[in-house]
Structure formats: structure tokens, C-alpha cells
C-alpha positions as CSV (number, residue, x, y, z in Angstrom):
1,R,0.0,0.0,0.0
2,L,2.8,2.4,0.8
3,G,4.6,1.6,-2.5
4,Q,1.5,2.4,-4.5
5,L,0.9,5.5,-2.4
6,V,4.4,6.8,-3.2
7,D,3.8,6.3,-6.9
8,D,0.4,8.1,-6.7
9,L,1.9,11.0,-4.7
10,K,4.8,11.5,-7.1
11,A,2.3,11.8,-9.9
12,A,0.1,14.1,-7.9
13,V,2.9,16.5,-6.8
14,A,4.2,16.6,-10.4
15,D,0.8,17.4,-11.8
16,T,0.3,20.2,-9.3
17,V,3.7,21.7,-10.0
18,N,2.9,21.5,-13.8
19,N,-0.8,22.4,-14.0
20,F,-2.1,24.2,-10.9
21,A,-1.5,27.8,-11.6
22,P,-1.2,29.3,-8.1
23,I,1.7,26.9,-7.5
24,S,2.9,26.4,-11.0
25,N,3.4,30.2,-11.4
26,T,5.8,30.2,-8.4
27,F,8.4,28.4,-10.6
28,S,10.3,29.8,-13.6
29,N,10.1,27.6,-16.6
30,T,13.6,26.3,-16.0
31,H,13.0,25.8,-12.3
32,K,9.7,23.9,-13.1
33,T,11.4,21.6,-15.6
34,E,14.2,20.8,-13.0
35,M,11.6,20.2,-10.3
36,L,9.6,17.8,-12.5
37,T,12.7,15.9,-13.4
38,A,13.7,15.6,-9.7
39,I,10.3,14.4,-8.6
40,A,10.4,11.6,-11.2
41,A,13.9,10.6,-10.3
42,T,13.7,10.8,-6.5
43,R,13.5,7.5,-4.6
44,I,11.8,7.0,-1.2
45,R,13.9,4.8,1.0
46,V,12.7,3.0,4.1
47,P,15.5,1.6,6.4
48,G,15.5,-2.1,6.5
49,A,13.3,-2.6,3.4
50,P,14.3,-5.6,1.3
51,V,16.9,-5.0,-1.3
52,N,15.5,-4.1,-4.8
53,T,12.0,-3.4,-3.5
54,W,10.4,0.1,-3.9
55,G,11.7,1.2,-0.5
56,G,15.0,-0.8,-0.4
57,S,18.5,-0.1,-1.7
58,T,19.6,-1.3,-5.1
59,V,22.9,-2.8,-4.1
60,D,23.4,-6.5,-4.1
61,D,22.2,-8.3,-1.0
62,L,24.6,-8.5,1.9
63,V,27.1,-11.4,1.4
64,E,27.5,-13.4,4.6
65,S,30.8,-13.4,6.3
66,T,32.8,-16.6,6.7
67,I,31.8,-17.8,10.1
68,D,33.5,-20.8,11.7
69,A,31.8,-23.3,13.9
70,D,33.9,-22.4,16.9
71,D,33.4,-18.6,16.6
72,G,31.7,-17.1,19.6
73,V,28.8,-14.7,19.4
74,F,31.1,-11.6,19.6
75,V,33.4,-12.8,16.9
76,K,30.4,-13.5,14.6
77,A,29.1,-10.0,15.2
78,L,32.5,-8.4,14.5
79,K,32.8,-10.4,11.2
80,Q,29.4,-9.4,10.1
81,A,30.0,-5.7,11.1
82,R,33.2,-5.8,9.1
83,R,31.3,-7.1,6.0
84,V,28.7,-4.3,6.4
85,F,31.5,-1.7,6.7
86,Q,33.3,-3.0,3.6
87,R,30.2,-3.0,1.5
88,R,29.4,0.6,2.5
89,M,33.0,1.7,1.7
90,N,33.1,-0.1,-1.6
91,D,29.7,0.9,-2.8
92,L,29.4,4.5,-1.5
93,V,33.0,5.6,-1.6
94,Y,34.9,3.7,-4.3
95,N,32.0,2.8,-6.6
96,Q,30.2,6.2,-6.0
97,R,26.8,4.6,-5.6
98,P,23.8,6.8,-4.8
99,L,23.3,8.0,-1.2
100,C,20.0,6.3,-1.2
101,D,21.9,3.0,-1.1
102,G,23.6,3.9,2.1
103,P,22.4,4.1,5.7
104,P,20.1,6.9,6.9
105,L,21.6,10.0,8.5
106,Y,19.5,9.5,11.7
107,D,18.5,6.5,13.8
108,S,16.0,4.6,11.7
109,L,13.5,4.6,14.6
110,N,13.2,8.4,14.6
111,A,9.8,9.8,13.8
112,N,11.2,11.8,10.9
113,A,11.7,12.0,7.2
114,Y,14.1,14.0,5.1
115,V,15.2,14.6,1.6
116,W,18.5,15.4,-0.2
117,P,17.2,17.8,-2.8
118,T,20.3,17.5,-5.1
119,K,20.8,13.7,-4.6
120,E,17.4,12.3,-5.8
121,C,16.8,10.6,-2.5
122,S,14.4,10.8,0.5
123,F,14.4,8.7,3.6
124,L,11.2,7.8,5.4
125,L,12.3,6.6,8.8
126,L,10.5,3.8,10.6
127,G,9.4,6.0,13.5
128,L,6.9,7.6,11.1
129,L,5.3,4.2,10.2
130,R,3.3,4.1,13.4
131,R,0.4,6.2,14.8
132,P,-0.5,8.9,14.4
133,F,1.2,8.9,11.0
134,A,0.7,5.3,9.9
135,D,-0.9,2.0,10.8
136,A,-1.6,-1.1,8.9
137,R,-5.3,-0.7,9.9
138,Y,-5.6,2.8,8.6
139,D,-7.9,3.2,5.6
140,D,-6.5,4.7,2.4
141,K,-7.6,8.3,3.2
142,S,-6.0,8.2,6.6
143,L,-2.8,6.8,5.2
144,A,-2.7,9.4,2.4
145,A,-3.4,12.3,4.8
146,R,-0.8,11.4,7.4
147,V,2.3,9.5,6.2
148,G,1.4,10.4,2.6
149,Y,1.3,14.1,3.5
150,V,4.9,13.7,4.9
151,I,6.1,11.9,1.8
152,A,4.6,14.6,-0.5
153,H,6.0,17.3,1.8
154,E,9.5,15.9,1.3
155,L,9.0,15.8,-2.5
156,A,7.9,19.4,-2.3
157,H,11.3,20.3,-0.7
158,L,13.0,19.3,-4.0
159,E,12.4,22.9,-5.0
160,L,15.2,23.9,-2.5
161,A,17.8,22.7,-5.0
162,H,17.2,25.8,-7.0
163,T,17.2,29.5,-6.2
164,R,13.9,31.4,-6.3
165,S,14.2,35.1,-7.5
166,E,12.1,37.4,-5.4
167,M,12.2,40.0,-8.1
168,S,10.8,37.7,-10.8
169,T,7.2,37.0,-11.7
170,A,7.7,33.6,-10.0
171,G,8.8,35.4,-6.8
172,T,5.7,37.5,-6.8
173,A,3.5,34.5,-7.2
174,Y,5.4,32.8,-4.4
175,A,4.9,35.8,-2.1
176,N,1.2,35.9,-2.9
177,L,0.8,32.2,-2.2
178,M,2.6,32.3,1.1
179,H,1.4,35.6,2.5
180,R,-0.1,33.9,5.6
181,Y,3.3,32.5,6.6
182,R,6.1,34.4,8.3
183,A,9.3,34.5,6.3
184,Q,11.2,32.1,8.7
185,V,8.6,29.3,8.1
186,Q,7.8,29.8,4.4
187,S,10.0,27.0,3.1
188,E,8.3,24.4,5.4
189,G,4.9,26.1,4.8
190,F,5.4,25.9,1.0
191,A,6.1,22.1,1.3
192,D,2.9,21.7,3.4
193,V,0.8,23.6,0.9
194,L,2.2,21.8,-2.2
195,S,1.7,18.5,-0.4
196,A,-1.9,19.1,0.7
197,V,-2.9,20.7,-2.6
198,A,-1.5,17.7,-4.5
199,I,-3.4,15.2,-2.3
200,V,-6.7,17.1,-2.6
201,R,-6.4,17.6,-6.3
202,A,-5.6,13.9,-6.8
203,G,-9.0,13.1,-5.2
204,L,-7.5,11.2,-2.3
205,L,-9.3,13.5,0.2
206,S,-11.4,16.5,0.3
207,R,-10.0,19.8,1.5
208,A,-12.0,19.5,4.8
209,E,-10.8,15.9,5.4
210,M,-7.2,17.0,4.7
211,C,-7.5,19.9,7.1
212,A,-8.9,17.7,9.8
213,H,-6.1,15.2,9.6
214,V,-3.2,17.7,9.5
215,S,-4.7,19.8,12.3
216,Q,-5.1,16.7,14.4
217,I,-1.5,15.6,13.8
218,W,-0.2,19.0,14.9
219,C,-2.6,19.6,17.7
220,A,-1.0,20.8,20.9
221,R,-1.8,22.2,24.3
222,M,-1.4,26.0,24.4
223,P,-0.2,28.3,27.2
224,Q,-3.0,29.5,29.6
225,I,-3.2,33.1,28.4
226,P,-6.0,35.1,26.9
227,L,-6.5,33.7,23.4
228,Q,-7.3,37.2,21.9
229,S,-3.8,38.4,22.8
230,Y,-2.0,35.3,21.6
231,D,-0.2,35.3,18.2
232,F,-0.4,31.7,17.2
233,A,1.8,32.2,14.2
234,A,4.7,33.4,16.4
235,F,4.6,30.5,18.8
236,N,8.4,30.0,18.3
237,D,10.1,32.9,16.5
238,D,13.3,30.8,15.9
239,A,11.5,27.8,14.4
240,V,11.6,27.0,10.7
241,H,8.4,25.0,10.9
242,P,5.0,26.6,11.6
243,A,3.9,26.4,15.2
244,P,1.8,23.6,16.6
245,N,-1.9,24.3,16.0
246,A,-1.0,27.2,13.7
247,R,0.4,24.7,11.3
248,G,-3.0,23.3,10.5
249,D,-4.7,26.7,10.7
250,L,-2.3,28.3,8.2
251,L,-2.5,25.4,5.8
252,C,-6.3,25.2,5.9
253,E,-6.7,29.0,5.4
254,T,-4.3,28.8,2.4
255,L,-6.3,25.9,0.9
256,I,-9.5,28.0,1.2
257,D,-7.7,30.9,-0.4
258,L,-6.9,28.6,-3.3
259,G,-10.5,27.7,-3.7
260,L,-10.1,24.0,-2.9
């Protein structure tokens, strides 16, 4: 189900970049072409996925070390660790294989995902493949709105490989699209918007359903102060991600702005 969802989301994000004017117009023609090429080429890796599956590496499967019958448990572990190290050195350093064939940057159990915008690679770590982002019992809508939203968010970050000119027509379109977001969080906000728009336009969820899921994911307890005096968008002035609660609010207001 995740493999099929990845294919569907890559197609949806590419279609939105190419054909949905409020987002498409934020790209120059060259930038758009590069973005579409990157979306098609980027692989989604899941740590531990079987070799040569959609989420696995493309290197040959790990060759077993020569283990003798009288080797103790620690000797066996060291021999196998040596083989893993040798494969990584040979494949990634000497043979210059893609970074997607190597280990993740972070512990695989982290609830996180990240993308290398210039390396055509994104890692979906195992910590995200559990609630509230994923569960084998989730229906297709829940899966698309939660872990699918994260996958599409990382694909949207491929735009970071290229410089956006604020003086160009594309820069003006970008400023208009992202006017609800503070400058510090616009990069992450843009990825949220492109992700959600792609999912809604693909017919995987309605705008109201998408808003409900994202708002629930980022729901948080707020300080006990008068709400009328609280600036939700400035929850953390140093953060690059929109604040809890505000993240859903800003996204949903932008989707309404876009007429979805």
C-alpha cells in the first residue's frame, strides 16, 4: 500500500507543479522543468526494506561473512559488522553509488523524514510508520493524509535545490501564495501547501478531510493566556516549521484561499 501511495503522490505532486496555476506560477520555466525531473527521479527509502524493492537499496544483497563453527557470538558479530562496513565503503566511496543505497543520517526509529534535494533521495524513517502517521489498519484516506502528507512534503522540498528570485514573476506569485506565513517558516509552509494541494487535487481526500487530519497531527496544548492576545503564528520565532496548532490553521486557510 505504501509503495502504491508513493507512486500516486509523485504523480500528484508533479501534476500540481505543472498544472495548478497558483503553485505552478511560483516556478520559472527552467525551475519547473528541473523540479519535475527531480520528482520523477527521487527514490523514497525505508530503512530495512528488502533490497531491490520500492523502499529498499539497489545494491546486491549482503554477502554473509565466513563464520567458523567455533566462533563465539562476539566474533560472529564483528565479522558481520566488518562485512557491512566493507560494503558501504566499496559501494558508496569507491563505486560512487547513490546516497539512497547507504544508511540513513538518523537513527532509523526516529519519527522523521528528510530529503537530499540534489541527490534524488528521500528517507522515510521507521518512527513515522506508526500512529499517528501510519498504521496497517488505517484506511486509504488516513494513510494518504498522514504519512502520505509527509512523503509529499519531502518531495515538495526538492524545490530547495534551485534559487527562487524574489524580483521575478515567480517570486511575486510565491509571495502571494505564502502571504499567511512568516518569512522564517515559508519554506516548510510551502512544502505543506504543495503536499496538501497535490493530495486534494488527486482526489485522495477533500479539503475538509485533509485539514482535519493535518490539524489533528499538529494539535498541541497551548499556554494558559487570553487567546485574543496570543499570536499563534509566532509560537516560536526561531523555528523553521510553523507552530503547533497554527500549522494546521495556516495550511487550511491557504487551501481555502486557493478555492479548494
